[in-house]
mmCIF file of the N, C-alpha and C atoms, coordinates in Angstrom:
data_MODEL
# 
_entry.id   MODEL 
# 
loop_
_atom_site.group_PDB 
_atom_site.id 
_atom_site.type_symbol 
_atom_site.label_atom_id 
_atom_site.label_alt_id 
_atom_site.label_comp_id 
_atom_site.label_asym_id 
_atom_site.label_entity_id 
_atom_site.label_seq_id 
_atom_site.pdbx_PDB_ins_code 
_atom_site.Cartn_x 
_atom_site.Cartn_y 
_atom_site.Cartn_z 
_atom_site.occupancy 
_atom_site.B_iso_or_equiv 
_atom_site.pdbx_formal_charge 
_atom_site.auth_seq_id 
_atom_site.auth_comp_id 
_atom_site.auth_asym_id 
_atom_site.auth_atom_id 
_atom_site.pdbx_PDB_model_num 
ATOM 1   N N  . MET A 1 1  ? -251.504 170.954 43.993 1.00 0.00 ? 1  MET A N  1 
ATOM 2   C CA . MET A 1 1  ? -251.293 169.408 44.825 1.00 0.00 ? 1  MET A CA 1 
ATOM 3   C C  . MET A 1 1  ? -251.967 170.342 45.785 1.00 0.00 ? 1  MET A C  1 
ATOM 4   N N  . ALA A 1 2  ? -252.451 169.100 46.605 1.00 0.00 ? 2  ALA A N  1 
ATOM 5   C CA . ALA A 1 2  ? -252.284 169.222 48.092 1.00 0.00 ? 2  ALA A CA 1 
ATOM 6   C C  . ALA A 1 2  ? -251.785 168.801 48.306 1.00 0.00 ? 2  ALA A C  1 
ATOM 7   N N  . VAL A 1 3  ? -251.428 169.369 50.190 1.00 0.00 ? 3  VAL A N  1 
ATOM 8   C CA . VAL A 1 3  ? -250.340 169.497 50.865 1.00 0.00 ? 3  VAL A CA 1 
ATOM 9   C C  . VAL A 1 3  ? -250.719 168.986 52.211 1.00 0.00 ? 3  VAL A C  1 
ATOM 10  N N  . GLN A 1 4  ? -250.707 167.958 52.876 1.00 0.00 ? 4  GLN A N  1 
ATOM 11  C CA . GLN A 1 4  ? -251.325 167.955 54.423 1.00 0.00 ? 4  GLN A CA 1 
ATOM 12  C C  . GLN A 1 4  ? -250.643 168.437 55.392 1.00 0.00 ? 4  GLN A C  1 
ATOM 13  N N  . LYS A 1 5  ? -251.047 169.091 56.014 1.00 0.00 ? 5  LYS A N  1 
ATOM 14  C CA . LYS A 1 5  ? -250.354 170.220 57.165 1.00 0.00 ? 5  LYS A CA 1 
ATOM 15  C C  . LYS A 1 5  ? -249.870 169.722 58.596 1.00 0.00 ? 5  LYS A C  1 
ATOM 16  N N  . SER A 1 6  ? -250.070 168.311 58.511 1.00 0.00 ? 6  SER A N  1 
ATOM 17  C CA . SER A 1 6  ? -248.969 167.628 59.712 1.00 0.00 ? 6  SER A CA 1 
ATOM 18  C C  . SER A 1 6  ? -248.957 165.977 58.977 1.00 0.00 ? 6  SER A C  1 
ATOM 19  N N  . LYS A 1 7  ? -248.257 165.097 59.905 1.00 0.00 ? 7  LYS A N  1 
ATOM 20  C CA . LYS A 1 7  ? -248.526 163.793 59.540 1.00 0.00 ? 7  LYS A CA 1 
ATOM 21  C C  . LYS A 1 7  ? -250.146 163.482 60.339 1.00 0.00 ? 7  LYS A C  1 
ATOM 22  N N  . VAL A 1 8  ? -250.221 162.343 59.148 1.00 0.00 ? 8  VAL A N  1 
ATOM 23  C CA . VAL A 1 8  ? -251.207 161.782 60.068 1.00 0.00 ? 8  VAL A CA 1 
ATOM 24  C C  . VAL A 1 8  ? -250.835 159.842 60.260 1.00 0.00 ? 8  VAL A C  1 
ATOM 25  N N  . THR A 1 9  ? -251.286 160.545 61.540 1.00 0.00 ? 9  THR A N  1 
ATOM 26  C CA . THR A 1 9  ? -250.648 159.171 62.667 1.00 0.00 ? 9  THR A CA 1 
ATOM 27  C C  . THR A 1 9  ? -251.272 157.416 62.225 1.00 0.00 ? 9  THR A C  1 
ATOM 28  N N  . ARG A 1 10 ? -250.824 156.750 62.389 1.00 0.00 ? 10 ARG A N  1 
ATOM 29  C CA . ARG A 1 10 ? -251.358 155.579 62.120 1.00 0.00 ? 10 ARG A CA 1 
ATOM 30  C C  . ARG A 1 10 ? -252.799 154.967 62.775 1.00 0.00 ? 10 ARG A C  1 
ATOM 31  N N  . SER A 1 11 ? -252.959 155.700 63.715 1.00 0.00 ? 11 SER A N  1 
ATOM 32  C CA . SER A 1 11 ? -254.061 155.538 64.431 1.00 0.00 ? 11 SER A CA 1 
ATOM 33  C C  . SER A 1 11 ? -255.108 155.930 63.809 1.00 0.00 ? 11 SER A C  1 
ATOM 34  N N  . ARG A 1 12 ? -254.929 157.247 63.635 1.00 0.00 ? 12 ARG A N  1 
ATOM 35  C CA . ARG A 1 12 ? -256.018 158.406 62.953 1.00 0.00 ? 12 ARG A CA 1 
ATOM 36  C C  . ARG A 1 12 ? -256.460 157.430 60.999 1.00 0.00 ? 12 ARG A C  1 
ATOM 37  N N  . ARG A 1 13 ? -254.985 157.243 60.834 1.00 0.00 ? 13 ARG A N  1 
ATOM 38  C CA . ARG A 1 13 ? -255.498 156.743 59.600 1.00 0.00 ? 13 ARG A CA 1 
ATOM 39  C C  . ARG A 1 13 ? -255.944 155.342 59.377 1.00 0.00 ? 13 ARG A C  1 
ATOM 40  N N  . GLY A 1 14 ? -255.889 154.664 60.809 1.00 0.00 ? 14 GLY A N  1 
ATOM 41  C CA . GLY A 1 14 ? -257.020 153.278 60.663 1.00 0.00 ? 14 GLY A CA 1 
ATOM 42  C C  . GLY A 1 14 ? -258.233 153.663 60.975 1.00 0.00 ? 14 GLY A C  1 
ATOM 43  N N  . LYS A 1 15 ? -258.382 155.119 62.006 1.00 0.00 ? 15 LYS A N  1 
ATOM 44  C CA . LYS A 1 15 ? -260.056 155.220 61.919 1.00 0.00 ? 15 LYS A CA 1 
ATOM 45  C C  . LYS A 1 15 ? -260.672 155.147 60.746 1.00 0.00 ? 15 LYS A C  1 
ATOM 46  N N  . ARG A 1 16 ? -259.881 156.023 60.242 1.00 0.00 ? 16 ARG A N  1 
ATOM 47  C CA . ARG A 1 16 ? -260.231 156.619 58.605 1.00 0.00 ? 16 ARG A CA 1 
ATOM 48  C C  . ARG A 1 16 ? -260.861 155.375 58.216 1.00 0.00 ? 16 ARG A C  1 
ATOM 49  N N  . ARG A 1 17 ? -260.155 154.122 57.790 1.00 0.00 ? 17 ARG A N  1 
ATOM 50  C CA . ARG A 1 17 ? -260.137 152.894 57.114 1.00 0.00 ? 17 ARG A CA 1 
ATOM 51  C C  . ARG A 1 17 ? -261.138 152.060 57.964 1.00 0.00 ? 17 ARG A C  1 
ATOM 52  N N  . SER A 1 18 ? -261.702 152.505 58.953 1.00 0.00 ? 18 SER A N  1 
ATOM 53  C CA . SER A 1 18 ? -262.335 151.606 59.320 1.00 0.00 ? 18 SER A CA 1 
ATOM 54  C C  . SER A 1 18 ? -263.577 150.829 58.774 1.00 0.00 ? 18 SER A C  1 
ATOM 55  N N  . HIS A 1 19 ? -263.922 152.051 58.157 1.00 0.00 ? 19 HIS A N  1 
ATOM 56  C CA . HIS A 1 19 ? -265.513 151.569 57.377 1.00 0.00 ? 19 HIS A CA 1 
ATOM 57  C C  . HIS A 1 19 ? -265.177 151.074 55.826 1.00 0.00 ? 19 HIS A C  1 
ATOM 58  N N  . ASP A 1 20 ? -264.140 150.885 55.439 1.00 0.00 ? 20 ASP A N  1 
ATOM 59  C CA . ASP A 1 20 ? -263.756 150.431 53.995 1.00 0.00 ? 20 ASP A CA 1 
ATOM 60  C C  . ASP A 1 20 ? -263.791 148.886 54.009 1.00 0.00 ? 20 ASP A C  1 
ATOM 61  N N  . SER A 1 21 ? -263.992 148.113 54.624 1.00 0.00 ? 21 SER A N  1 
ATOM 62  C CA . SER A 1 21 ? -263.512 146.307 54.583 1.00 0.00 ? 21 SER A CA 1 
ATOM 63  C C  . SER A 1 21 ? -264.770 146.057 53.653 1.00 0.00 ? 21 SER A C  1 
ATOM 64  N N  . LEU A 1 22 ? -265.046 144.937 53.237 1.00 0.00 ? 22 LEU A N  1 
ATOM 65  C CA . LEU A 1 22 ? -265.925 144.823 52.380 1.00 0.00 ? 22 LEU A CA 1 
ATOM 66  C C  . LEU A 1 22 ? -266.715 143.838 53.403 1.00 0.00 ? 22 LEU A C  1 
ATOM 67  N N  . SER A 1 23 ? -268.317 143.482 53.078 1.00 0.00 ? 23 SER A N  1 
ATOM 68  C CA . SER A 1 23 ? -268.908 142.717 53.937 1.00 0.00 ? 23 SER A CA 1 
ATOM 69  C C  . SER A 1 23 ? -269.200 141.718 53.166 1.00 0.00 ? 23 SER A C  1 
ATOM 70  N N  . ASP A 1 24 ? -269.608 140.720 53.941 1.00 0.00 ? 24 ASP A N  1 
ATOM 71  C CA . ASP A 1 24 ? -269.648 138.904 53.163 1.00 0.00 ? 24 ASP A CA 1 
ATOM 72  C C  . ASP A 1 24 ? -271.165 138.858 52.238 1.00 0.00 ? 24 ASP A C  1 
ATOM 73  N N  . PRO A 1 25 ? -271.085 138.402 50.818 1.00 0.00 ? 25 PRO A N  1 
ATOM 74  C CA . PRO A 1 25 ? -272.512 138.544 50.388 1.00 0.00 ? 25 PRO A CA 1 
ATOM 75  C C  . PRO A 1 25 ? -273.261 137.336 51.097 1.00 0.00 ? 25 PRO A C  1 
ATOM 76  N N  . THR A 1 26 ? -274.778 137.996 50.864 1.00 0.00 ? 26 THR A N  1 
ATOM 77  C CA . THR A 1 26 ? -275.851 137.483 51.465 1.00 0.00 ? 26 THR A CA 1 
ATOM 78  C C  . THR A 1 26 ? -276.005 136.585 50.999 1.00 0.00 ? 26 THR A C  1 
ATOM 79  N N  . LEU A 1 27 ? -276.573 135.555 51.416 1.00 0.00 ? 27 LEU A N  1 
ATOM 80  C CA . LEU A 1 27 ? -276.577 134.105 50.480 1.00 0.00 ? 27 LEU A CA 1 
ATOM 81  C C  . LEU A 1 27 ? -277.622 133.616 51.125 1.00 0.00 ? 27 LEU A C  1 
ATOM 82  N N  . SER A 1 28 ? -279.027 133.034 50.388 1.00 0.00 ? 28 SER A N  1 
ATOM 83  C CA . SER A 1 28 ? -280.327 132.642 50.547 1.00 0.00 ? 28 SER A CA 1 
ATOM 84  C C  . SER A 1 28 ? -280.165 131.110 49.877 1.00 0.00 ? 28 SER A C  1 
ATOM 85  N N  . THR A 1 29 ? -281.124 130.282 50.371 1.00 0.00 ? 29 THR A N  1 
ATOM 86  C CA . THR A 1 29 ? -281.391 128.717 50.053 1.00 0.00 ? 29 THR A CA 1 
ATOM 87  C C  . THR A 1 29 ? -282.923 129.053 49.287 1.00 0.00 ? 29 THR A C  1 
ATOM 88  N N  . ASP A 1 30 ? -282.711 128.435 48.434 1.00 0.00 ? 30 ASP A N  1 
ATOM 89  C CA . ASP A 1 30 ? -283.909 128.072 46.839 1.00 0.00 ? 30 ASP A CA 1 
ATOM 90  C C  . ASP A 1 30 ? -284.844 127.318 47.469 1.00 0.00 ? 30 ASP A C  1 
ATOM 91  N N  . LYS A 1 31 ? -286.008 127.567 47.686 1.00 0.00 ? 31 LYS A N  1 
ATOM 92  C CA . LYS A 1 31 ? -287.159 126.743 47.659 1.00 0.00 ? 31 LYS A CA 1 
ATOM 93  C C  . LYS A 1 31 ? -287.401 125.281 47.197 1.00 0.00 ? 31 LYS A C  1 
ATOM 94  N N  . THR A 1 32 ? -287.240 125.376 46.026 1.00 0.00 ? 32 THR A N  1 
ATOM 95  C CA . THR A 1 32 ? -287.388 124.568 45.047 1.00 0.00 ? 32 THR A CA 1 
ATOM 96  C C  . THR A 1 32 ? -286.348 123.461 45.575 1.00 0.00 ? 32 THR A C  1 
ATOM 97  N N  . THR A 1 33 ? -284.708 123.740 44.913 1.00 0.00 ? 33 THR A N  1 
ATOM 98  C CA . THR A 1 33 ? -283.485 122.758 45.153 1.00 0.00 ? 33 THR A CA 1 
ATOM 99  C C  . THR A 1 33 ? -283.142 122.769 46.478 1.00 0.00 ? 33 THR A C  1 
ATOM 100 N N  . GLY A 1 34 ? -283.202 123.523 47.135 1.00 0.00 ? 34 GLY A N  1 
ATOM 101 C CA . GLY A 1 34 ? -282.374 123.637 48.484 1.00 0.00 ? 34 GLY A CA 1 
ATOM 102 C C  . GLY A 1 34 ? -280.788 124.423 48.362 1.00 0.00 ? 34 GLY A C  1 
ATOM 103 N N  . GLU A 1 35 ? -280.652 124.718 47.059 1.00 0.00 ? 35 GLU A N  1 
ATOM 104 C CA . GLU A 1 35 ? -279.626 125.335 46.638 1.00 0.00 ? 35 GLU A CA 1 
ATOM 105 C C  . GLU A 1 35 ? -278.879 126.804 47.119 1.00 0.00 ? 35 GLU A C  1 
ATOM 106 N N  . VAL A 1 36 ? -277.954 126.809 47.742 1.00 0.00 ? 36 VAL A N  1 
ATOM 107 C CA . VAL A 1 36 ? -277.391 128.431 48.511 1.00 0.00 ? 36 VAL A CA 1 
ATOM 108 C C  . VAL A 1 36 ? -277.031 129.030 47.163 1.00 0.00 ? 36 VAL A C  1 
ATOM 109 N N  . HIS A 1 37 ? -277.753 130.410 47.348 1.00 0.00 ? 37 HIS A N  1 
ATOM 110 C CA . HIS A 1 37 ? -277.371 130.994 46.106 1.00 0.00 ? 37 HIS A CA 1 
ATOM 111 C C  . HIS A 1 37 ? -277.071 133.049 46.469 1.00 0.00 ? 37 HIS A C  1 
ATOM 112 N N  . ARG A 1 38 ? -276.415 133.708 45.894 1.00 0.00 ? 38 ARG A N  1 
ATOM 113 C CA . ARG A 1 38 ? -276.564 135.051 46.157 1.00 0.00 ? 38 ARG A CA 1 
ATOM 114 C C  . ARG A 1 38 ? -277.941 135.627 46.089 1.00 0.00 ? 38 ARG A C  1 
ATOM 115 N N  . ARG A 1 39 ? -278.382 136.542 46.824 1.00 0.00 ? 39 ARG A N  1 
ATOM 116 C CA . ARG A 1 39 ? -279.736 136.792 47.142 1.00 0.00 ? 39 ARG A CA 1 
ATOM 117 C C  . ARG A 1 39 ? -280.002 137.928 45.708 1.00 0.00 ? 39 ARG A C  1 
ATOM 118 N N  . HIS A 1 40 ? -281.373 137.922 44.979 1.00 0.00 ? 40 HIS A N  1 
ATOM 119 C CA . HIS A 1 40 ? -281.412 138.447 43.689 1.00 0.00 ? 40 HIS A CA 1 
ATOM 120 C C  . HIS A 1 40 ? -280.349 138.127 42.638 1.00 0.00 ? 40 HIS A C  1 
ATOM 121 N N  . HIS A 1 41 ? -280.419 136.983 42.734 1.00 0.00 ? 41 HIS A N  1 
ATOM 122 C CA . HIS A 1 41 ? -279.900 136.386 41.624 1.00 0.00 ? 41 HIS A CA 1 
ATOM 123 C C  . HIS A 1 41 ? -279.953 134.540 41.461 1.00 0.00 ? 41 HIS A C  1 
ATOM 124 N N  . VAL A 1 42 ? -280.207 134.322 39.829 1.00 0.00 ? 42 VAL A N  1 
ATOM 125 C CA . VAL A 1 42 ? -279.930 133.012 39.343 1.00 0.00 ? 42 VAL A CA 1 
ATOM 126 C C  . VAL A 1 42 ? -279.721 132.071 40.049 1.00 0.00 ? 42 VAL A C  1 
ATOM 127 N N  . THR A 1 43 ? -280.067 130.880 40.656 1.00 0.00 ? 43 THR A N  1 
ATOM 128 C CA . THR A 1 43 ? -279.349 130.118 40.825 1.00 0.00 ? 43 THR A CA 1 
ATOM 129 C C  . THR A 1 43 ? -278.485 129.124 39.651 1.00 0.00 ? 43 THR A C  1 
ATOM 130 N N  . ALA A 1 44 ? -277.327 128.359 40.272 1.00 0.00 ? 44 ALA A N  1 
ATOM 131 C CA . ALA A 1 44 ? -276.646 128.078 38.853 1.00 0.00 ? 44 ALA A CA 1 
ATOM 132 C C  . ALA A 1 44 ? -277.383 126.646 37.811 1.00 0.00 ? 44 ALA A C  1 
ATOM 133 N N  . ASP A 1 45 ? -278.803 126.149 38.407 1.00 0.00 ? 45 ASP A N  1 
ATOM 134 C CA . ASP A 1 45 ? -279.631 125.227 37.770 1.00 0.00 ? 45 ASP A CA 1 
ATOM 135 C C  . ASP A 1 45 ? -280.562 126.095 36.842 1.00 0.00 ? 45 ASP A C  1 
ATOM 136 N N  . GLY A 1 46 ? -280.773 127.618 37.400 1.00 0.00 ? 46 GLY A N  1 
ATOM 137 C CA . GLY A 1 46 ? -281.676 128.197 36.617 1.00 0.00 ? 46 GLY A CA 1 
ATOM 138 C C  . GLY A 1 46 ? -283.028 128.265 37.205 1.00 0.00 ? 46 GLY A C  1 
ATOM 139 N N  . PHE A 1 47 ? -282.856 128.356 38.433 1.00 0.00 ? 47 PHE A N  1 
ATOM 140 C CA . PHE A 1 47 ? -284.258 128.584 39.352 1.00 0.00 ? 47 PHE A CA 1 
ATOM 141 C C  . PHE A 1 47 ? -284.391 130.308 40.070 1.00 0.00 ? 47 PHE A C  1 
ATOM 142 N N  . TYR A 1 48 ? -284.946 130.958 40.266 1.00 0.00 ? 48 TYR A N  1 
ATOM 143 C CA . TYR A 1 48 ? -285.170 132.125 40.666 1.00 0.00 ? 48 TYR A CA 1 
ATOM 144 C C  . TYR A 1 48 ? -286.550 132.235 41.487 1.00 0.00 ? 48 TYR A C  1 
ATOM 145 N N  . LYS A 1 49 ? -286.685 132.532 42.660 1.00 0.00 ? 49 LYS A N  1 
ATOM 146 C CA . LYS A 1 49 ? -287.870 132.116 43.244 1.00 0.00 ? 49 LYS A CA 1 
ATOM 147 C C  . LYS A 1 49 ? -288.604 131.401 43.312 1.00 0.00 ? 49 LYS A C  1 
ATOM 148 N N  . GLY A 1 50 ? -287.976 129.599 43.428 1.00 0.00 ? 50 GLY A N  1 
ATOM 149 C CA . GLY A 1 50 ? -288.513 128.874 42.966 1.00 0.00 ? 50 GLY A CA 1 
ATOM 150 C C  . GLY A 1 50 ? -289.082 128.441 41.757 1.00 0.00 ? 50 GLY A C  1 
ATOM 151 N N  . LYS A 1 51 ? -288.831 129.419 40.671 1.00 0.00 ? 51 LYS A N  1 
ATOM 152 C CA . LYS A 1 51 ? -289.618 129.220 39.620 1.00 0.00 ? 51 LYS A CA 1 
ATOM 153 C C  . LYS A 1 51 ? -288.056 129.141 38.423 1.00 0.00 ? 51 LYS A C  1 
ATOM 154 N N  . LYS A 1 52 ? -288.792 128.040 37.776 1.00 0.00 ? 52 LYS A N  1 
ATOM 155 C CA . LYS A 1 52 ? -287.606 127.898 36.454 1.00 0.00 ? 52 LYS A CA 1 
ATOM 156 C C  . LYS A 1 52 ? -287.727 128.879 35.507 1.00 0.00 ? 52 LYS A C  1 
ATOM 157 N N  . VAL A 1 53 ? -286.542 129.847 34.899 1.00 0.00 ? 53 VAL A N  1 
ATOM 158 C CA . VAL A 1 53 ? -286.608 131.147 34.511 1.00 0.00 ? 53 VAL A CA 1 
ATOM 159 C C  . VAL A 1 53 ? -285.707 130.776 33.761 1.00 0.00 ? 53 VAL A C  1 
ATOM 160 N N  . LEU A 1 54 ? -284.303 129.826 33.547 1.00 0.00 ? 54 LEU A N  1 
ATOM 161 C CA . LEU A 1 54 ? -283.609 129.929 32.325 1.00 0.00 ? 54 LEU A CA 1 
ATOM 162 C C  . LEU A 1 54 ? -283.097 128.197 32.320 1.00 0.00 ? 54 LEU A C  1 
ATOM 163 N N  . ASP A 1 55 ? -283.380 127.812 30.626 1.00 0.00 ? 55 ASP A N  1 
ATOM 164 C CA . ASP A 1 55 ? -283.309 126.587 30.233 1.00 0.00 ? 55 ASP A CA 1 
ATOM 165 C C  . ASP A 1 55 ? -281.728 126.317 30.166 1.00 0.00 ? 55 ASP A C  1 
ATOM 166 N N  . LEU A 1 56 ? -280.917 125.596 31.179 1.00 0.00 ? 56 LEU A N  1 
ATOM 167 C CA . LEU A 1 56 ? -279.503 125.620 30.418 1.00 0.00 ? 56 LEU A CA 1 
ATOM 168 C C  . LEU A 1 56 ? -279.356 124.338 29.891 1.00 0.00 ? 56 LEU A C  1 
ATOM 169 N N  . GLY A 1 57 ? -280.015 123.573 29.504 1.00 0.00 ? 57 GLY A N  1 
ATOM 170 C CA . GLY A 1 57 ? -279.388 122.784 28.447 1.00 0.00 ? 57 GLY A CA 1 
ATOM 171 C C  . GLY A 1 57 ? -278.890 121.128 29.291 1.00 0.00 ? 57 GLY A C  1 
ATOM 172 N N  . GLU A 1 58 ? -278.425 120.361 28.273 1.00 0.00 ? 58 GLU A N  1 
ATOM 173 C CA . GLU A 1 58 ? -277.559 119.411 28.945 1.00 0.00 ? 58 GLU A CA 1 
ATOM 174 C C  . GLU A 1 58 ? -276.045 119.699 29.267 1.00 0.00 ? 58 GLU A C  1 
ATOM 175 N N  . ASP A 1 59 ? -275.349 119.826 29.919 1.00 0.00 ? 59 ASP A N  1 
ATOM 176 C CA . ASP A 1 59 ? -273.679 120.259 29.607 1.00 0.00 ? 59 ASP A CA 1 
ATOM 177 C C  . ASP A 1 59 ? -273.279 118.923 30.031 1.00 0.00 ? 59 ASP A C  1 
# 
């Protein structure tokens, strides 16, 4: 089992973890509907890159 040679201080631990935070999802606006959606994902009403790709029907 690995055992550290000396205690890791709060400062050094924080510096190591400084790159671990999650970034916000990148959002785009659909050309046709103006709806905000995640990039490279189909919008809730079935549009992708301004074209209808899914027929969701009446819900």
